[in-house]
C-alpha positions in Angstrom: 0.0 0.0 0.0 2.9 2.3 0.6 5.6 1.3 -1.9 5.7 1.8 -5.6 6.8 -1.5 -7.1 8.2 0.2 -10.2 10.9 1.9 -8.2 12.5 -1.5 -7.6 12.3 -3.1 -11.0 15.7 -4.0 -12.4 16.1 -5.4 -15.9 12.4 -5.9 -16.2 11.9 -7.8 -12.9 11.2 -6.8 -9.3 14.5 -6.9 -7.5 13.9 -7.9 -3.8 17.5 -7.0 -2.9 17.0 -3.6 -4.3 13.8 -3.2 -2.4 15.3 -4.3 0.9 18.2 -1.8 0.5 16.1 1.2 -0.5 12.6 0.9 0.9 13.4 3.0 3.9 14.1 5.9 1.7 10.6 5.7 0.1 9.0 5.1 3.6 10.6 8.3 4.8 9.0 10.3 2.1 5.7 9.6 3.8 6.4 9.1 7.5 8.8 10.9 9.9 9.5 8.1 12.3 9.9 4.3 12.5 10.6 1.7 15.1 13.5 -0.6 14.3 12.8 -4.1 15.7 16.1 -5.5 14.2 18.0 -4.0 17.1 16.1 -6.3 19.5 17.8 -9.3 18.0 21.3 -8.0 17.6 23.3 -5.1 19.0 23.4 -2.4 16.3 26.8 -1.4 15.0 27.9 2.0 13.5 27.9 0.7 9.9 24.3 -0.5 10.2 23.1 2.7 11.9 24.9 4.9 9.4 23.2 3.1 6.5 19.8 3.8 8.1 20.4 7.4 8.8 21.8 8.0 5.3 18.4 7.1 3.8 16.2 9.6 5.7 15.8 13.3 6.0 17.6 15.2 8.8 14.5 15.5 11.0 13.6 11.8 10.8 13.5 10.0 14.1 14.2 6.3 14.9 13.0 4.3 17.8 15.2 1.3 18.6 14.1 -1.7 20.6 16.9 -2.4 23.0 18.5 -5.8 22.4 16.9 -8.7 24.2 20.2 -9.6 25.8 19.4 -6.8 28.2 15.6 -7.3 28.6 15.1 -11.1 28.8 15.3 -12.6 32.3 15.4 -16.0 30.9 15.8 -17.1 27.3 12.9 -18.9 25.8 13.1 -22.2 24.0 13.2 -20.6 20.5 15.8 -22.2 18.2 17.5 -18.8 17.7 18.9 -19.0 21.3 20.8 -22.2 20.6 22.5 -23.4 23.8 21.1 -20.5 25.8 17.5 -21.7 25.3 15.6 -22.1 28.6 18.5 -20.7 30.6 18.7 -17.6 32.8 20.2 -14.5 31.1 23.3 -13.4 33.0 23.1 -10.0 31.3 19.6 -9.1 32.3 19.4 -5.4 33.1 23.2 -5.1 32.7 23.7 -1.3 32.5 27.4 -1.6 31.6 26.6 -3.9 28.6 23.8 -1.6 27.5 26.0 1.5 27.7 28.9 -0.2 25.9 27.1 -2.3 23.4 24.0 -0.2 22.6 24.5 3.4 23.5 28.1 3.4 22.2 27.3 2.8 18.6 24.2 5.1 18.8 26.1 8.1 20.1 27.1 9.4 16.7 23.5 9.3 15.5 21.8 10.7 18.6 20.0 13.5 16.9 18.1 11.0 14.8 17.0 8.8 17.8 13.6 9.7 19.2 13.3 6.8 21.7 15.2 3.8 23.0 12.6 1.3 24.1 13.1 -1.5 26.6 10.5 -4.2 25.8 9.9 -6.7 28.5 8.1 -9.9 27.6 5.6 -11.3 30.1 7.2 -12.3 33.4 6.1 -15.3 35.4 6.2 -15.9 39.1 9.4 -17.8 38.7 10.9 -14.6 37.3 9.5 -12.1 39.8 7.3 -13.2 42.7 5.7 -9.8 42.8 5.5 -6.8 40.5 7.3 -4.7 43.1 10.3 -6.9 42.7 10.5 -6.0 39.0 10.0 -2.3 39.7 12.9 -2.4 42.2 15.2 -4.1 39.7 14.2 -1.7 36.9 14.6 1.3 39.3 18.2 0.3 40.0 18.9 -0.2 36.3 17.4 3.0 35.1 19.3 4.9 37.8 22.6 3.8 36.3 21.9 4.9 32.7 23.4 7.9 30.9 21.1 11.0 30.8 20.2 12.9 27.7 18.4 10.0 25.9 14.7 9.4 25.6 14.0 6.0 27.2 10.7 4.1 27.2 9.5 0.9 28.9 7.0 -1.6 27.5 5.7 -4.3 29.9 3.2 -7.1 29.3 2.1 -7.9 32.8 -1.2 -6.1 33.4 -0.8 -6.5 37.2 2.4 -4.5 37.1 0.4 -1.3 36.1 0.5 0.0 39.6 1.2 3.5 41.0 4.7 2.5 42.1 5.6 1.5 38.6 4.5 4.8 37.0 6.0 6.9 39.8 9.4 5.1 39.3 9.4 5.8 35.6 8.4 9.4 36.2 11.3 9.9 38.7 13.8 8.7 36.0 12.1 10.7 33.1 11.3 7.5 31.3 8.1 7.0 29.2 5.6 4.2 29.8 5.0 2.8 26.3 1.3 2.3 25.7 0.9 -1.1 24.1 -2.0 -3.0 22.7 -1.3 -6.7 23.4 -3.2 -9.9 24.0 -3.1 -9.9 27.8 -2.8 -6.1 28.4 -5.7 -3.7 29.1 -6.9 -1.7 26.0 -4.9 1.4 25.3 -7.7 3.7 26.4 -7.9 1.8 29.7 -4.2 2.3 30.2 -4.5 6.0 29.6 -7.3 6.2 32.1 -5.0 5.0 34.9 -3.7 8.0 36.8 0.0 8.7 36.2 0.4 6.7 33.0 1.9 9.6 31.1 5.2 9.7 32.9 7.1 12.1 30.6 5.7 15.4 29.5 8.0 15.8 26.4 7.7 12.5 24.5 5.6 9.4 24.3 5.7 6.0 22.6 3.0 3.5 21.5 2.9 0.1 20.0 -0.4 -1.2 18.5 0.4 -4.9 18.1 -2.6 -7.2 19.1 -6.1 -6.4 20.2 -6.7 -7.4 23.8 -7.6 -11.1 23.9 -6.3 -11.9 20.5 -3.3 -14.3 20.3 -0.4 -13.8 18.0 -0.9 -16.7 15.8 -4.6 -15.9 15.4 -3.6 -12.4 14.1 -1.1 -13.9 11.7 -3.7 -16.3 10.3 -6.3 -13.5 10.0 -4.3 -10.8 8.4 -1.4 -12.3 6.4 -0.4 -11.5 3.8 -0.1 -7.9 5.1 -1.1 -6.0 2.0 -4.3 -4.3 2.9 -6.2 -2.9 5.9 -8.5 -5.6 7.0 -9.7 -4.4 10.4 -9.3 -0.8 11.3 -8.5 -0.2 15.0 -10.5 3.0 15.5 -10.5 2.7 19.3 -6.7 3.1 19.4 -6.5 5.7 16.6 -9.0 8.1 18.1 -8.7 7.7 21.8 -4.9 7.3 22.0 -3.2 8.5 18.9 -4.9 11.9 18.6 -4.0 13.0 22.2 -0.5 11.6 22.1 0.4 12.8 18.7 0.1 16.4 19.9 3.2 15.8 22.0 6.7 15.6 20.4 8.6 13.6 19.6 6.1 10.8 19.2 6.8 7.4 17.8 4.3 4.7 16.9 4.6 1.2 15.7 
């Protein structure tokens, strides 16, 4: 719906490699921000970041999901984790590794980074017996981070949405990232909780799954992703309009 296929035709055929290398440039002609999920799977290096920034206007802003080596308490049993699958993550909330491995490469491109987002998958009682235990661990971690960056936190435990969590984020100047997810309250319900807007200057939002809808169900329902099949008016009107009046704002 966004891309002009003819821009990527080479010698009479659509060139997928050409598309993969240049699609960001066309995207940036329409939108002013994008969330880069790739950084979640691998620490970004300067060469990768330089290539991204070279394709967009000067005022374009990136959100980067912080690498899962920082945000996973225990590696899942996915094949990509290899020998680490099912094991505790020794680097969970490691501020030194984050500073060295993530902020270091990003420093040169700071003016183009609108938000650095820590996405935490759902925690189980074996990870944290209580939400307050997670809040305490995150409080210590955030207190060690370099200032001058816009940080955001996305959680997927609805029971963690307590005053102590929002107050802690506010003390550190970190945004609560509003997210639509299977087991989370709807975005307008999150916004109705006192104190959820923890930063006055910037916000973040991720509209992923409608509450109650599982990931595979969404894949089966909507793929291939080539047309709008179910508009999400509730999120667009009740959340995006108020938040988009604040800058910088990033949405995925």
